[in-house]
N, CA and C atoms as a LAMMPS dump frame, in Angstrom:
ITEM: TIMESTEP
0
ITEM: NUMBER OF ATOMS
231
ITEM: BOX BOUNDS ff ff ff
-5.0000000000000000e+02 5.0000000000000000e+02
-5.0000000000000000e+02 5.0000000000000000e+02
-5.0000000000000000e+02 5.0000000000000000e+02
ITEM: ATOMS id mol type element x y z
1 1 1 N 0.928 -1.214 0.087
2 1 2 C -0.007 0.194 -0.27
3 1 3 C 1.235 1.364 0.092
4 2 1 N 0.33 2.512 -0.785
5 2 2 C 1.26 3.314 -0.724
6 2 3 C 1.359 3.991 0.608
7 3 1 N 2.661 4.779 0.8
8 3 2 C 2.994 5.37 1.961
9 3 3 C 2.103 6.37 2.333
10 4 1 N 1.436 7.149 1.491
11 4 2 C 0.74 8.535 1.636
12 4 3 C -0.594 8.311 2.141
13 5 1 N -1.06 6.891 1.659
14 5 2 C -2.392 6.448 1.947
15 5 3 C -2.598 5.793 3.326
16 6 1 N -1.451 5.565 3.946
17 6 2 C -1.388 4.417 5.253
18 6 3 C -1.405 6.114 5.673
19 7 1 N -0.586 7.013 5.69
20 7 2 C -0.195 8.051 6.583
21 7 3 C -1.989 8.935 6.974
22 8 1 N -2.613 9.054 5.438
23 8 2 C -3.856 9.484 5.604
24 8 3 C -5.119 8.763 6.705
25 9 1 N -4.68 7.692 6.373
26 9 2 C -5.508 6.486 7.65
27 9 3 C -5.133 6.684 8.851
28 10 1 N -4.13 6.959 9.123
29 10 2 C -3.369 7.139 10.583
30 10 3 C -4.003 8.046 11.143
31 11 1 N -3.81 9.239 10.328
32 11 2 C -4.107 10.75 10.777
33 11 3 C -5.593 10.986 10.952
34 12 1 N -6.196 9.753 10.101
35 12 2 C -7.85 9.974 10.275
36 12 3 C -8.5 9.139 11.554
37 13 1 N -7.553 8.058 11.735
38 13 2 C -7.833 7.384 12.77
39 13 3 C -7.92 7.843 14.306
40 14 1 N -6.581 8.837 14.161
41 14 2 C -6.224 9.551 15.293
42 14 3 C -7.407 10.649 15.548
43 15 1 N -7.654 11.445 14.468
44 15 2 C -8.621 12.48 14.565
45 15 3 C -9.91 11.859 15.117
46 16 1 N -10.412 10.665 14.716
47 16 2 C -11.337 9.991 15.141
48 16 3 C -11.195 9.664 16.586
49 17 1 N -10.428 9.537 17.155
50 17 2 C -10.245 8.991 18.759
51 17 3 C -10.395 9.987 19.664
52 18 1 N -11.974 10.333 19.888
53 18 2 C -12.536 11.456 20.903
54 18 3 C -12.697 10.782 21.98
55 19 1 N -12.549 11.617 23.115
56 19 2 C -12.939 11.348 24.527
57 19 3 C -14.287 12.162 25.063
58 20 1 N -15.469 11.938 24.816
59 20 2 C -16.675 12.38 25.089
60 20 3 C -16.605 12.491 26.824
61 21 1 N -16.725 13.803 27.476
62 21 2 C -16.689 13.891 28.831
63 21 3 C -18.191 14.377 29.107
64 22 1 N -19.012 13.772 30.043
65 22 2 C -20.177 13.794 30.463
66 22 3 C -20.241 14.771 31.676
67 23 1 N -21.201 16.058 31.289
68 23 2 C -21.029 17.236 32.072
69 23 3 C -21.714 16.471 33.496
70 24 1 N -21.115 17.192 34.504
71 24 2 C -21.553 16.866 35.761
72 24 3 C -22.513 17.951 36.3
73 25 1 N -23.89 17.495 36.268
74 25 2 C -24.929 18.556 36.954
75 25 3 C -25.621 17.74 37.915
76 26 1 N -26.736 18.744 38.873
77 26 2 C -27.48 18.407 39.764
78 26 3 C -28.19 17.469 39.296
79 27 1 N -28.469 16.258 40.165
80 27 2 C -29.507 15.289 39.307
81 27 3 C -30.638 15.704 39.425
82 28 1 N -30.692 16.541 40.225
83 28 2 C -32.479 17.197 40.319
84 28 3 C -32.84 18.028 38.996
85 29 1 N -31.87 18.772 38.691
86 29 2 C -32.088 19.287 37.583
87 29 3 C -32.177 18.802 36.14
88 30 1 N -31.199 17.56 36.245
89 30 2 C -31.589 16.572 35.25
90 30 3 C -32.588 16.239 35.122
91 31 1 N -33.333 15.552 36.151
92 31 2 C -34.313 15.031 36.277
93 31 3 C -35.743 15.916 35.934
94 32 1 N -35.536 16.869 36.372
95 32 2 C -36.329 17.911 36.156
96 32 3 C -36.712 18.426 34.355
97 33 1 N -35.231 18.446 33.92
98 33 2 C -35.741 18.616 32.301
99 33 3 C -34.491 17.766 31.612
100 34 1 N -34.705 16.486 31.288
101 34 2 C -33.526 15.545 31.119
102 34 3 C -33.18 15.883 29.535
103 35 1 N -34.524 16.531 28.504
104 35 2 C -34.037 17.016 27.226
105 35 3 C -33.283 18.049 27.394
106 36 1 N -33.299 19.084 27.907
107 36 2 C -32.257 20.375 28.131
108 36 3 C -31.061 19.784 28.433
109 37 1 N -31.156 18.856 29.482
110 37 2 C -29.667 18.42 29.65
111 37 3 C -29.01 17.583 28.538
112 38 1 N -29.814 17.004 27.608
113 38 2 C -29.122 16.068 26.581
114 38 3 C -28.758 17.417 25.418
115 39 1 N -29.795 18.359 25.394
116 39 2 C -29.293 19.223 24.266
117 39 3 C -28.103 19.916 24.948
118 40 1 N -27.659 20.282 25.808
119 40 2 C -26.611 21.148 26.541
120 40 3 C -25.506 20.197 26.048
121 41 1 N -25.665 18.583 26.437
122 41 2 C -24.264 17.862 26.214
123 41 3 C -24.032 17.729 25.169
124 42 1 N -25.014 17.619 24.152
125 42 2 C -24.412 17.581 22.635
126 42 3 C -24.21 19.065 22.116
127 43 1 N -24.521 20.019 22.631
128 43 2 C -24.038 21.302 22.08
129 43 3 C -22.525 21.363 22.538
130 44 1 N -22.355 21.198 23.748
131 44 2 C -20.98 21.188 24.445
132 44 3 C -19.962 20.309 23.794
133 45 1 N -20.298 19.127 23.643
134 45 2 C -19.429 18.015 23.158
135 45 3 C -19.064 18.074 21.494
136 46 1 N -20.199 18.743 20.724
137 46 2 C -20.335 19.274 18.932
138 46 3 C -19.172 20.046 19.257
139 47 1 N -19.435 21.327 19.949
140 47 2 C -18.659 22.624 19.7
141 47 3 C -17.163 22.335 20.423
142 48 1 N -16.835 21.343 20.879
143 48 2 C -15.771 20.915 21.695
144 48 3 C -14.968 20.525 20.511
145 49 1 N -15.73 19.803 19.697
146 49 2 C -14.798 19.011 18.543
147 49 3 C -14.786 19.414 17.217
148 50 1 N -15.447 20.454 17.246
149 50 2 C -15.754 21.201 15.631
150 50 3 C -14.463 21.21 14.829
151 51 1 N -13.204 21.686 15.463
152 51 2 C -11.901 21.696 14.897
153 51 3 C -11.454 20.24 14.243
154 52 1 N -11.653 19.285 15.219
155 52 2 C -11.442 18.018 14.585
156 52 3 C -12.307 17.399 13.648
157 53 1 N -13.693 17.758 13.68
158 53 2 C -14.72 17.78 12.579
159 53 3 C -14.141 18.006 11.297
160 54 1 N -13.914 19.414 11.533
161 54 2 C -13.587 20.148 10.142
162 54 3 C -12.094 19.686 9.389
163 55 1 N -11.038 19.148 10.437
164 55 2 C -9.738 18.725 9.81
165 55 3 C -10.188 17.349 9.156
166 56 1 N -10.972 16.286 9.942
167 56 2 C -11.272 15.197 9.564
168 56 3 C -11.677 15.072 8.189
169 57 1 N -13.038 16.326 8.084
170 57 2 C -13.285 15.897 6.924
171 57 3 C -12.695 16.457 5.549
172 58 1 N -11.573 17.41 6.222
173 58 2 C -10.83 17.967 4.527
174 58 3 C -9.779 17.049 4.731
175 59 1 N -9.236 16.194 5.574
176 59 2 C -8.486 15.104 5.357
177 59 3 C -9.296 13.843 4.541
178 60 1 N -10.266 13.477 4.757
179 60 2 C -10.833 12.626 4.066
180 60 3 C -10.97 12.957 2.751
181 61 1 N -11.457 14.261 2.5
182 61 2 C -11.939 14.664 1.295
183 61 3 C -10.243 14.252 0.468
184 62 1 N -9.208 14.826 1.106
185 62 2 C -7.87 14.662 0.454
186 62 3 C -7.723 13.13 0.142
187 63 1 N -7.994 12.629 0.964
188 63 2 C -7.759 11.075 1.024
189 63 3 C -8.224 10.614 -0.389
190 64 1 N -9.799 10.905 -0.231
191 64 2 C -10.636 10.514 -1.664
192 64 3 C -10.044 10.892 -2.842
193 65 1 N -9.589 11.968 -2.837
194 65 2 C -8.942 12.44 -4.045
195 65 3 C -7.659 11.736 -4.39
196 66 1 N -6.802 11.661 -3.697
197 66 2 C -5.632 10.888 -3.597
198 66 3 C -5.926 9.453 -4.33
199 67 1 N -6.819 8.795 -3.55
200 67 2 C -7.391 7.34 -3.639
201 67 3 C -7.803 7.119 -5.401
202 68 1 N -8.702 8.552 -5.592
203 68 2 C -8.995 8.188 -6.948
204 68 3 C -8.107 8.795 -8.187
205 69 1 N -7.459 9.567 -7.677
206 69 2 C -6.032 9.895 -8.652
207 69 3 C -5.379 8.391 -8.883
208 70 1 N -5.158 7.782 -7.886
209 70 2 C -4.015 6.509 -7.977
210 70 3 C -4.652 5.665 -8.436
211 71 1 N -6.049 5.419 -8.711
212 71 2 C -7.091 4.275 -9.359
213 71 3 C -6.921 4.477 -10.787
214 72 1 N -7.146 6.192 -10.841
215 72 2 C -7.266 6.432 -12.346
216 72 3 C -6.073 6.155 -12.967
217 73 1 N -4.836 6.502 -12.587
218 73 2 C -3.343 6.215 -13.157
219 73 3 C -3.157 4.713 -13.419
220 74 1 N -4.058 3.819 -12.659
221 74 2 C -3.621 2.384 -12.848
222 74 3 C -2.483 2.123 -11.426
223 75 1 N -2.508 2.946 -10.575
224 75 2 C -1.348 2.772 -9.666
225 75 3 C -1.96 1.66 -8.559
226 76 1 N -1.113 0.692 -8.16
227 76 2 C -1.418 -0.237 -7.606
228 76 3 C -1.522 0.474 -6.21
229 77 1 N -2.581 0.041 -5.326
230 77 2 C -2.773 0.858 -3.942
231 77 3 C -2.021 -0.369 -2.773
């Protein structure tokens, strides 16, 4: 396999290795409004990882172009 493709896959794997932290709230407030707790949790988690999502998207797009170019040139992957 081509070294550049291995590097792409390795970088994507590293970007996709995320650890989500569960926010610590008062259990009473969570029970009173679990929907809001879930929305806040998702919003904070998503916002925290937006730079990774963007980098992963761009890298995946670049990976696809590279893979496509190699297959169109008849290069063995």
